[in-house]
C-alpha beads as a LAMMPS data file, in Angstrom:
LAMMPS data file: protein, C-alpha beads

302 atoms
301 bonds

1 atom types
1 bond types

-500.0 500.0 xlo xhi
-500.0 500.0 ylo yhi
-500.0 500.0 zlo zhi

Masses

1 110.0

Atoms # bond

1 1 1 7.511 34.067 -6.371
2 1 1 4.759 36.593 -7.616
3 1 1 3.691 33.894 -10.630
4 1 1 4.192 30.902 -8.259
5 1 1 0.298 29.086 -7.127
6 1 1 0.209 29.353 -3.538
7 1 1 0.247 25.990 -1.799
8 1 1 -0.423 24.145 1.177
9 1 1 1.100 20.930 1.569
10 1 1 1.596 17.499 3.431
11 1 1 4.245 15.686 4.236
12 1 1 5.055 11.917 4.183
13 1 1 6.504 8.320 3.006
14 1 1 2.497 7.473 2.485
15 1 1 3.610 4.114 2.702
16 1 1 0.134 1.736 1.623
17 1 1 -1.692 4.998 1.466
18 1 1 -3.613 4.037 4.750
19 1 1 -6.775 5.648 6.905
20 1 1 -4.017 7.620 8.729
21 1 1 -2.806 9.292 5.750
22 1 1 -6.188 9.987 4.075
23 1 1 -6.806 11.907 7.361
24 1 1 -4.008 13.721 6.384
25 1 1 -4.639 14.328 2.708
26 1 1 -8.174 15.760 3.680
27 1 1 -7.227 17.814 6.410
28 1 1 -4.506 19.037 3.806
29 1 1 -7.564 19.706 1.345
30 1 1 -9.745 21.128 3.680
31 1 1 -7.153 24.029 4.547
32 1 1 -6.152 24.655 0.362
33 1 1 -9.883 25.500 0.255
34 1 1 -9.884 27.870 3.222
35 1 1 -7.279 29.566 2.021
36 1 1 -7.746 29.480 -1.785
37 1 1 -4.311 27.560 -2.388
38 1 1 -3.995 24.306 -4.159
39 1 1 -3.396 20.968 -2.133
40 1 1 0.242 18.990 -2.433
41 1 1 1.938 16.272 -1.007
42 1 1 5.413 15.738 -0.456
43 1 1 6.708 12.012 -0.440
44 1 1 9.658 10.412 -1.318
45 1 1 11.020 8.088 -4.440
46 1 1 12.937 5.372 -1.796
47 1 1 12.141 5.295 2.246
48 1 1 14.512 8.041 3.806
49 1 1 15.590 5.189 6.391
50 1 1 16.847 3.127 3.796
51 1 1 18.702 5.823 2.567
52 1 1 20.132 6.598 5.702
53 1 1 20.726 3.467 7.460
54 1 1 21.125 0.930 4.427
55 1 1 20.982 -2.605 4.613
56 1 1 17.746 -4.792 3.896
57 1 1 15.373 -2.882 1.888
58 1 1 11.814 -2.278 3.915
59 1 1 9.442 -3.630 2.218
60 1 1 6.778 -1.228 0.846
61 1 1 2.742 -2.196 0.852
62 1 1 2.657 -0.769 -2.521
63 1 1 4.654 -0.183 -5.329
64 1 1 5.542 3.242 -5.081
65 1 1 3.632 4.092 -8.567
66 1 1 0.927 2.872 -7.130
67 1 1 1.269 4.643 -4.093
68 1 1 1.620 8.021 -6.045
69 1 1 -2.030 7.284 -8.223
70 1 1 -3.617 6.705 -4.867
71 1 1 -2.389 10.090 -3.463
72 1 1 -3.243 12.170 -6.431
73 1 1 -6.966 10.078 -6.681
74 1 1 -7.103 11.561 -3.144
75 1 1 -7.118 14.600 -4.379
76 1 1 -3.978 16.499 -4.340
77 1 1 -0.480 17.602 -6.310
78 1 1 2.126 15.354 -5.712
79 1 1 5.969 15.946 -5.202
80 1 1 8.618 13.303 -5.418
81 1 1 11.300 14.084 -3.877
82 1 1 14.393 12.006 -4.502
83 1 1 16.317 12.178 -0.919
84 1 1 19.894 11.291 -0.088
85 1 1 22.051 11.763 2.096
86 1 1 23.033 15.302 0.960
87 1 1 19.630 15.996 1.324
88 1 1 19.164 15.187 4.456
89 1 1 21.769 17.477 5.711
90 1 1 19.568 19.999 5.622
91 1 1 18.817 21.958 8.535
92 1 1 14.498 22.477 9.622
93 1 1 14.810 25.933 8.052
94 1 1 16.379 24.728 4.870
95 1 1 14.048 22.589 4.549
96 1 1 11.374 24.634 5.026
97 1 1 13.151 26.751 2.043
98 1 1 13.463 24.007 -0.432
99 1 1 9.184 23.795 0.388
100 1 1 9.022 27.490 -0.053
101 1 1 10.811 26.815 -3.592
102 1 1 7.774 24.409 -4.654
103 1 1 5.389 27.302 -4.938
104 1 1 3.684 30.630 -2.631
105 1 1 3.608 28.261 0.707
106 1 1 0.262 28.834 2.677
107 1 1 0.285 26.047 5.043
108 1 1 1.411 22.650 6.313
109 1 1 -0.475 19.899 7.444
110 1 1 1.640 17.147 9.485
111 1 1 0.847 14.674 11.971
112 1 1 1.765 15.055 16.026
113 1 1 4.766 13.451 15.967
114 1 1 6.530 14.866 12.589
115 1 1 9.964 15.428 12.500
116 1 1 12.327 16.900 9.912
117 1 1 16.065 18.457 9.455
118 1 1 19.222 17.235 9.763
119 1 1 19.149 14.351 12.784
120 1 1 15.437 14.988 12.387
121 1 1 15.715 17.733 15.478
122 1 1 12.727 19.754 13.784
123 1 1 9.724 19.332 15.533
124 1 1 5.961 20.967 15.759
125 1 1 7.405 24.168 17.727
126 1 1 9.855 24.720 15.408
127 1 1 7.780 23.923 12.373
128 1 1 5.255 26.998 13.785
129 1 1 8.215 29.135 14.571
130 1 1 9.377 28.841 10.829
131 1 1 5.486 29.488 9.790
132 1 1 5.367 32.675 11.557
133 1 1 8.864 33.875 10.069
134 1 1 7.791 32.845 6.701
135 1 1 4.199 33.277 7.015
136 1 1 2.336 30.015 6.475
137 1 1 -0.313 28.303 8.900
138 1 1 0.702 24.851 10.145
139 1 1 -1.881 22.336 11.565
140 1 1 -1.809 19.158 13.167
141 1 1 -3.489 15.879 12.872
142 1 1 -4.118 13.371 15.333
143 1 1 -3.024 9.243 14.706
144 1 1 -5.955 7.938 13.576
145 1 1 -7.128 4.965 16.123
146 1 1 -9.257 1.594 15.416
147 1 1 -10.098 -0.977 17.950
148 1 1 -7.932 0.932 20.141
149 1 1 -4.539 1.255 18.078
150 1 1 -2.966 3.478 15.847
151 1 1 -3.033 3.075 12.294
152 1 1 0.534 2.885 10.831
153 1 1 2.013 1.406 7.735
154 1 1 4.293 -1.027 9.884
155 1 1 1.074 -2.285 12.059
156 1 1 -0.400 -3.237 8.587
157 1 1 2.394 -5.292 7.529
158 1 1 2.525 -7.262 10.683
159 1 1 -1.015 -7.472 10.434
160 1 1 -0.326 -8.930 6.984
161 1 1 1.857 -11.291 8.196
162 1 1 0.527 -12.768 10.733
163 1 1 -2.631 -13.707 8.691
164 1 1 -4.730 -10.973 10.121
165 1 1 -6.071 -9.846 6.635
166 1 1 -9.266 -8.097 7.651
167 1 1 -7.507 -6.512 10.263
168 1 1 -5.058 -4.997 8.129
169 1 1 -7.788 -3.842 5.402
170 1 1 -9.843 -1.925 7.813
171 1 1 -6.506 0.041 8.392
172 1 1 -6.070 0.545 4.968
173 1 1 -9.283 1.564 4.414
174 1 1 -9.552 -1.160 1.648
175 1 1 -8.249 -4.356 0.526
176 1 1 -4.869 -5.229 0.439
177 1 1 -4.163 -6.197 -3.015
178 1 1 -1.181 -7.337 -5.080
179 1 1 -0.633 -6.458 -9.173
180 1 1 1.250 -8.594 -11.411
181 1 1 1.954 -9.948 -14.682
182 1 1 -0.378 -13.258 -15.417
183 1 1 2.679 -16.078 -16.365
184 1 1 3.005 -19.722 -17.404
185 1 1 3.731 -22.080 -14.496
186 1 1 3.732 -26.024 -14.497
187 1 1 0.314 -26.300 -14.729
188 1 1 -0.245 -28.800 -12.249
189 1 1 -3.379 -26.425 -11.419
190 1 1 -5.093 -27.979 -14.742
191 1 1 -4.332 -30.711 -14.567
192 1 1 -6.037 -31.373 -11.641
193 1 1 -8.917 -29.220 -12.577
194 1 1 -8.009 -26.254 -10.861
195 1 1 -6.226 -24.002 -13.632
196 1 1 -5.008 -21.020 -11.887
197 1 1 -3.229 -17.471 -12.663
198 1 1 0.825 -17.520 -11.923
199 1 1 1.370 -14.205 -11.175
200 1 1 5.238 -13.114 -11.778
201 1 1 6.873 -11.722 -8.760
202 1 1 5.480 -8.759 -7.418
203 1 1 7.442 -6.139 -6.317
204 1 1 5.940 -5.243 -2.912
205 1 1 5.370 -6.891 0.606
206 1 1 3.877 -10.322 0.229
207 1 1 1.992 -11.596 3.016
208 1 1 2.074 -14.563 5.356
209 1 1 1.925 -17.805 2.793
210 1 1 -1.342 -19.864 2.921
211 1 1 -4.176 -19.454 1.204
212 1 1 -6.997 -16.417 1.176
213 1 1 -10.058 -15.921 -0.276
214 1 1 -9.708 -12.836 -3.007
215 1 1 -11.521 -10.486 -5.625
216 1 1 -10.412 -10.103 -9.170
217 1 1 -11.094 -7.238 -11.386
218 1 1 -11.043 -8.371 -15.481
219 1 1 -13.085 -6.594 -17.713
220 1 1 -14.978 -4.240 -15.628
221 1 1 -16.518 -7.176 -13.650
222 1 1 -15.709 -8.550 -9.811
223 1 1 -14.897 -12.107 -9.887
224 1 1 -14.334 -14.301 -6.554
225 1 1 -11.366 -16.508 -6.499
226 1 1 -9.085 -18.212 -3.979
227 1 1 -5.548 -17.653 -3.850
228 1 1 -2.405 -19.955 -2.725
229 1 1 0.491 -17.664 -2.005
230 1 1 3.623 -20.173 -1.386
231 1 1 5.735 -22.581 -2.559
232 1 1 3.524 -25.531 -3.785
233 1 1 4.616 -28.193 -1.030
234 1 1 2.749 -31.207 -2.275
235 1 1 4.129 -31.653 -5.104
236 1 1 7.810 -32.766 -5.145
237 1 1 9.574 -32.019 -8.496
238 1 1 8.430 -28.556 -8.285
239 1 1 11.060 -25.760 -7.729
240 1 1 9.337 -24.343 -5.058
241 1 1 10.057 -20.474 -5.078
242 1 1 7.467 -18.632 -4.046
243 1 1 4.466 -17.687 -6.086
244 1 1 0.405 -16.328 -6.023
245 1 1 -1.931 -18.831 -7.423
246 1 1 -4.820 -17.413 -8.331
247 1 1 -8.566 -19.708 -9.339
248 1 1 -10.924 -17.071 -10.388
249 1 1 -14.063 -18.813 -10.299
250 1 1 -16.579 -18.769 -13.439
251 1 1 -14.593 -17.104 -15.526
252 1 1 -12.742 -18.600 -19.188
253 1 1 -11.355 -16.374 -20.472
254 1 1 -7.537 -16.012 -21.637
255 1 1 -5.298 -13.650 -18.777
256 1 1 -1.539 -15.194 -20.072
257 1 1 0.663 -11.769 -20.160
258 1 1 -1.846 -9.846 -18.615
259 1 1 -1.724 -7.597 -15.603
260 1 1 -3.831 -9.014 -13.025
261 1 1 -4.650 -6.905 -9.563
262 1 1 -5.602 -9.511 -6.882
263 1 1 -7.712 -7.893 -3.808
264 1 1 -7.028 -9.964 -0.181
265 1 1 -10.346 -10.357 1.599
266 1 1 -9.593 -13.042 4.337
267 1 1 -6.445 -15.313 4.791
268 1 1 -8.358 -19.071 5.054
269 1 1 -5.696 -21.123 6.352
270 1 1 -1.819 -21.601 6.276
271 1 1 -0.336 -23.422 3.166
272 1 1 0.427 -27.142 4.219
273 1 1 1.821 -30.677 2.545
274 1 1 -1.284 -33.051 1.432
275 1 1 0.000 -37.008 1.208
276 1 1 -1.489 -37.493 -2.262
277 1 1 -3.315 -35.185 -5.128
278 1 1 -6.622 -36.500 -3.642
279 1 1 -6.572 -34.974 -0.619
280 1 1 -5.484 -31.772 -1.701
281 1 1 -8.260 -31.562 -4.111
282 1 1 -10.662 -32.536 -1.229
283 1 1 -9.326 -29.298 0.588
284 1 1 -9.359 -26.852 -2.523
285 1 1 -13.241 -27.700 -2.988
286 1 1 -13.512 -26.480 1.282
287 1 1 -11.450 -23.709 0.623
288 1 1 -13.156 -22.957 -2.268
289 1 1 -16.854 -23.259 -0.445
290 1 1 -15.388 -20.801 1.502
291 1 1 -14.500 -17.734 -1.325
292 1 1 -18.214 -18.441 -2.514
293 1 1 -19.268 -17.411 0.837
294 1 1 -17.314 -13.813 0.893
295 1 1 -19.639 -10.870 -0.060
296 1 1 -17.951 -8.407 -2.388
297 1 1 -20.853 -6.435 -1.606
298 1 1 -19.364 -2.625 -0.360
299 1 1 -16.226 -3.484 -1.243
300 1 1 -14.151 -0.127 -1.713
301 1 1 -12.034 -1.597 -4.240
302 1 1 -9.846 0.647 -6.944

Bonds

1 1 1 2
2 1 2 3
3 1 3 4
4 1 4 5
5 1 5 6
6 1 6 7
7 1 7 8
8 1 8 9
9 1 9 10
10 1 10 11
11 1 11 12
12 1 12 13
13 1 13 14
14 1 14 15
15 1 15 16
16 1 16 17
17 1 17 18
18 1 18 19
19 1 19 20
20 1 20 21
21 1 21 22
22 1 22 23
23 1 23 24
24 1 24 25
25 1 25 26
26 1 26 27
27 1 27 28
28 1 28 29
29 1 29 30
30 1 30 31
31 1 31 32
32 1 32 33
33 1 33 34
34 1 34 35
35 1 35 36
36 1 36 37
37 1 37 38
38 1 38 39
39 1 39 40
40 1 40 41
41 1 41 42
42 1 42 43
43 1 43 44
44 1 44 45
45 1 45 46
46 1 46 47
47 1 47 48
48 1 48 49
49 1 49 50
50 1 50 51
51 1 51 52
52 1 52 53
53 1 53 54
54 1 54 55
55 1 55 56
56 1 56 57
57 1 57 58
58 1 58 59
59 1 59 60
60 1 60 61
61 1 61 62
62 1 62 63
63 1 63 64
64 1 64 65
65 1 65 66
66 1 66 67
67 1 67 68
68 1 68 69
69 1 69 70
70 1 70 71
71 1 71 72
72 1 72 73
73 1 73 74
74 1 74 75
75 1 75 76
76 1 76 77
77 1 77 78
78 1 78 79
79 1 79 80
80 1 80 81
81 1 81 82
82 1 82 83
83 1 83 84
84 1 84 85
85 1 85 86
86 1 86 87
87 1 87 88
88 1 88 89
89 1 89 90
90 1 90 91
91 1 91 92
92 1 92 93
93 1 93 94
94 1 94 95
95 1 95 96
96 1 96 97
97 1 97 98
98 1 98 99
99 1 99 100
100 1 100 101
101 1 101 102
102 1 102 103
103 1 103 104
104 1 104 105
105 1 105 106
106 1 106 107
107 1 107 108
108 1 108 109
109 1 109 110
110 1 110 111
111 1 111 112
112 1 112 113
113 1 113 114
114 1 114 115
115 1 115 116
116 1 116 117
117 1 117 118
118 1 118 119
119 1 119 120
120 1 120 121
121 1 121 122
122 1 122 123
123 1 123 124
124 1 124 125
125 1 125 126
126 1 126 127
127 1 127 128
128 1 128 129
129 1 129 130
130 1 130 131
131 1 131 132
132 1 132 133
133 1 133 134
134 1 134 135
135 1 135 136
136 1 136 137
137 1 137 138
138 1 138 139
139 1 139 140
140 1 140 141
141 1 141 142
142 1 142 143
143 1 143 144
144 1 144 145
145 1 145 146
146 1 146 147
147 1 147 148
148 1 148 149
149 1 149 150
150 1 150 151
151 1 151 152
152 1 152 153
153 1 153 154
154 1 154 155
155 1 155 156
156 1 156 157
157 1 157 158
158 1 158 159
159 1 159 160
160 1 160 161
161 1 161 162
162 1 162 163
163 1 163 164
164 1 164 165
165 1 165 166
166 1 166 167
167 1 167 168
168 1 168 169
169 1 169 170
170 1 170 171
171 1 171 172
172 1 172 173
173 1 173 174
174 1 174 175
175 1 175 176
176 1 176 177
177 1 177 178
178 1 178 179
179 1 179 180
180 1 180 181
181 1 181 182
182 1 182 183
183 1 183 184
184 1 184 185
185 1 185 186
186 1 186 187
187 1 187 188
188 1 188 189
189 1 189 190
190 1 190 191
191 1 191 192
192 1 192 193
193 1 193 194
194 1 194 195
195 1 195 196
196 1 196 197
197 1 197 198
198 1 198 199
199 1 199 200
200 1 200 201
201 1 201 202
202 1 202 203
203 1 203 204
204 1 204 205
205 1 205 206
206 1 206 207
207 1 207 208
208 1 208 209
209 1 209 210
210 1 210 211
211 1 211 212
212 1 212 213
213 1 213 214
214 1 214 215
215 1 215 216
216 1 216 217
217 1 217 218
218 1 218 219
219 1 219 220
220 1 220 221
221 1 221 222
222 1 222 223
223 1 223 224
224 1 224 225
225 1 225 226
226 1 226 227
227 1 227 228
228 1 228 229
229 1 229 230
230 1 230 231
231 1 231 232
232 1 232 233
233 1 233 234
234 1 234 235
235 1 235 236
236 1 236 237
237 1 237 238
238 1 238 239
239 1 239 240
240 1 240 241
241 1 241 242
242 1 242 243
243 1 243 244
244 1 244 245
245 1 245 246
246 1 246 247
247 1 247 248
248 1 248 249
249 1 249 250
250 1 250 251
251 1 251 252
252 1 252 253
253 1 253 254
254 1 254 255
255 1 255 256
256 1 256 257
257 1 257 258
258 1 258 259
259 1 259 260
260 1 260 261
261 1 261 262
262 1 262 263
263 1 263 264
264 1 264 265
265 1 265 266
266 1 266 267
267 1 267 268
268 1 268 269
269 1 269 270
270 1 270 271
271 1 271 272
272 1 272 273
273 1 273 274
274 1 274 275
275 1 275 276
276 1 276 277
277 1 277 278
278 1 278 279
279 1 279 280
280 1 280 281
281 1 281 282
282 1 282 283
283 1 283 284
284 1 284 285
285 1 285 286
286 1 286 287
287 1 287 288
288 1 288 289
289 1 289 290
290 1 290 291
291 1 291 292
292 1 292 293
293 1 293 294
294 1 294 295
295 1 295 296
296 1 296 297
297 1 297 298
298 1 298 299
299 1 299 300
300 1 300 301
301 1 301 302
């Protein structure tokens, strides 16, 4: 233990790295400074609930690699735990002993409802008693509330599912974004005068189908864009698989084969079937007029 660095840890899934997570991380950094230690975050490769219960996979708000990058950008060292059923059988004390193996443990920062150990029997009182036994401090952080609601990954997911993009973004502290490779589609958008960049299916939670006002970053510059997420019901010969199609305003470069990130700023309307291409074109023009009015000033785009 003599050669190990002093550490202060926070622990969680950190899905989305929202404002609640950010509060935990900032408190961890503050405590680490006070204790002259390195701040770290312990997180999981897969969601513990999926490992334990199986069944349909819980959709992450962000791909895990992106969550890991955001945690590191917040200023913490990352410790990714490959959570297994065998690991879940550790008692609260055994779990703390595992944490102590990461360094000279000086402190732990968690939310007020933090549970740990086999069967989630460990609570804050047990953690504090273990802290006294092994010589580390424990600090708790109150849940962050915005507009009377506790910030959580599940609530953000719910907002996105209901087209409440701006509410989700408020809780995240930045616009929700999706990323994917630009691939060739059927070029229908090009034929009707609105060429789109089609994103290959992204491995993360996708919000409600519909039309969105967005921002896209290309070559260091942000462009306004309109995105249709859905199955293109107007065109009967389409295979109607779910896809994100992005029309970027005032951009004329090539994009095929490139990775592109799209920031969702505002939900404009549901996807709908139009009786003719002419009516669809008329609606697209109206949608893009709304996109042009969405401000990009002061956005926290990462």
